[in-house]
C-alpha positions as CSV (number, residue, x, y, z in Angstrom):
1,M,-18.5,19.0,22.5
2,V,-21.7,18.3,24.3
3,Q,-21.6,21.1,27.0
4,E,-20.3,23.2,24.1
5,T,-24.1,22.5,22.8
6,Y,-25.8,23.2,25.5
7,L,-24.3,26.5,26.6
8,R,-24.7,28.0,22.9
9,L,-28.4,26.5,23.4
10,L,-28.7,28.5,26.8
11,R,-27.0,32.1,25.2
12,A,-29.6,31.8,22.0
13,H,-32.6,31.0,24.4
14,Q,-31.3,34.2,26.7
15,M,-31.4,36.5,23.7
16,P,-33.8,38.9,24.0
17,G,-36.7,38.5,21.0
18,A,-35.0,35.4,19.2
19,A,-37.4,32.3,20.4
20,I,-36.0,29.4,19.4
21,A,-38.9,27.5,17.7
22,N,-37.4,23.8,17.4
23,P,-34.9,23.3,20.5
24,E,-34.1,20.4,19.4
25,A,-33.9,20.8,16.0
26,Y,-31.5,24.0,17.3
27,L,-29.5,21.5,19.1
28,Y,-28.5,19.2,16.3
29,T,-27.5,21.4,14.0
30,V,-25.1,23.0,16.8
31,A,-23.9,19.7,17.2
32,L,-23.1,19.2,13.9
33,N,-21.7,22.3,13.6
34,L,-19.8,21.9,16.3
35,A,-18.4,18.4,15.1
36,R,-17.3,19.8,12.0
37,E,-15.4,22.6,13.6
38,Q,-13.8,19.9,15.6
39,A,-13.0,17.7,12.5
40,A,-11.8,20.9,11.0
41,R,-9.3,21.4,13.4
42,R,-8.2,17.5,14.0
43,K,-7.1,17.6,10.0
44,P,-3.7,17.5,9.4
45,P,-2.2,20.3,7.3
46,S,-2.3,19.5,4.0
47,L,1.0,19.3,2.0
48,Q,1.6,21.7,-0.6
49,I,2.6,21.0,-4.3
50,E,6.5,22.1,-3.8
51,D,6.6,19.9,-0.4
52,V,5.0,16.8,-2.5
53,E,7.9,17.5,-5.1
54,Q,10.5,17.8,-2.6
55,F,9.6,14.1,-1.1
56,S,9.5,12.8,-4.2
57,A,12.9,14.1,-5.2
58,A,14.5,13.2,-2.2
59,L,13.2,9.7,-2.5
60,A,14.2,9.6,-6.1
61,A,17.4,10.4,-4.6
62,T,17.4,7.7,-1.9
63,E,16.9,5.1,-4.3
64,A,19.8,5.8,-6.5
65,V,22.0,5.7,-3.6
66,E,21.6,2.0,-3.8
67,D,25.0,0.6,-4.2
68,A,25.2,-0.7,-7.8
69,A,27.7,-3.5,-6.3
70,E,25.0,-4.6,-4.1
71,R,22.0,-4.6,-6.8
72,E,24.2,-7.1,-8.8
73,Q,25.5,-9.3,-5.8
74,R,21.6,-9.9,-5.3
75,Q,20.8,-10.7,-8.7
76,R,23.8,-12.9,-9.2
77,R,22.8,-14.9,-6.3
78,L,19.1,-14.9,-8.0
79,Q,20.7,-16.1,-11.3
80,D,22.5,-19.1,-9.1
81,L,19.5,-19.7,-7.5
82,L,17.5,-20.0,-10.7
83,A,20.3,-22.6,-11.5
84,T,19.7,-25.4,-8.9
85,L,16.2,-25.2,-9.9
86,P,15.1,-28.1,-12.8
87,E,15.1,-26.7,-16.7
88,R,11.4,-26.8,-16.7
89,T,10.6,-25.1,-13.9
90,R,13.3,-22.6,-14.5
91,A,11.8,-22.1,-17.7
92,V,8.1,-21.8,-16.4
93,L,9.7,-18.8,-13.4
94,V,11.0,-17.0,-16.2
95,M,8.3,-17.0,-18.9
96,Q,5.7,-16.1,-15.9
97,Y,7.8,-13.2,-14.0
98,R,10.5,-12.2,-16.7
99,D,8.0,-12.6,-19.5
100,G,4.9,-11.9,-17.7
101,L,3.3,-15.1,-19.6
102,S,0.3,-16.5,-18.2
103,Y,-0.3,-20.0,-17.1
104,K,-1.9,-20.7,-20.6
105,Q,0.4,-19.3,-22.4
106,I,3.4,-20.8,-20.7
107,A,1.5,-24.3,-21.2
108,Q,1.0,-23.6,-24.9
109,R,5.1,-23.0,-25.8
110,L,5.7,-25.7,-23.4
111,G,2.9,-28.3,-25.0
112,V,2.0,-29.2,-20.9
113,S,-1.1,-28.3,-19.2
114,P,-1.8,-24.9,-17.7
115,H,-2.1,-27.1,-14.2
116,M,1.0,-28.8,-14.6
117,V,2.9,-24.6,-15.0
118,K,0.7,-24.1,-11.6
119,K,3.3,-27.0,-10.2
120,H,5.7,-25.8,-11.9
121,V,5.6,-22.5,-10.0
122,V,4.5,-23.4,-6.8
123,R,7.5,-26.1,-6.4
124,G,10.2,-23.4,-8.2
125,L,8.7,-20.3,-5.5
126,S,8.7,-23.2,-2.5
127,A,12.9,-24.2,-3.7
128,C,13.1,-20.7,-4.0
129,R,11.4,-19.5,-0.2
130,R,13.9,-22.4,1.2
131,A,17.2,-21.2,-0.1
132,V,16.0,-17.9,1.0
133,A,15.6,-18.7,4.2
134,D,18.6,-20.6,4.4
135,T,20.5,-17.6,3.7
136,A,18.3,-14.8,4.8
137,D,21.5,-13.1,7.0
138,T,22.9,-13.1,3.6
139,W,20.5,-11.7,1.6
């Protein structure tokens, strides 16, 4: 790029009647234009809207192909895992992840402090992680 910049400066300087008033500014302008040209050449071609639609349709089809029996089996494992947790911990996890309640809302429903709710969440997730790690090859 540097060589091309200087070549263009020399060519412009050799042209009759075209004196460069500010060679430094000319160099910067040529270098900037060359950098822009090079960046435009390096830029990956943009996807057409049809390509994006085809890709999203293919992705949706791939997700739809997932085996329903496998999903059901994972859901059953999760339910079995939740059943091993203490009742209060299980209730807190269900209210947080299924119902989308905040710690404060859960605390009000259960009559405990938000800090205690957080402890139940931490304990429950820790137990779930351990169980998943123990059976990682079957998940």
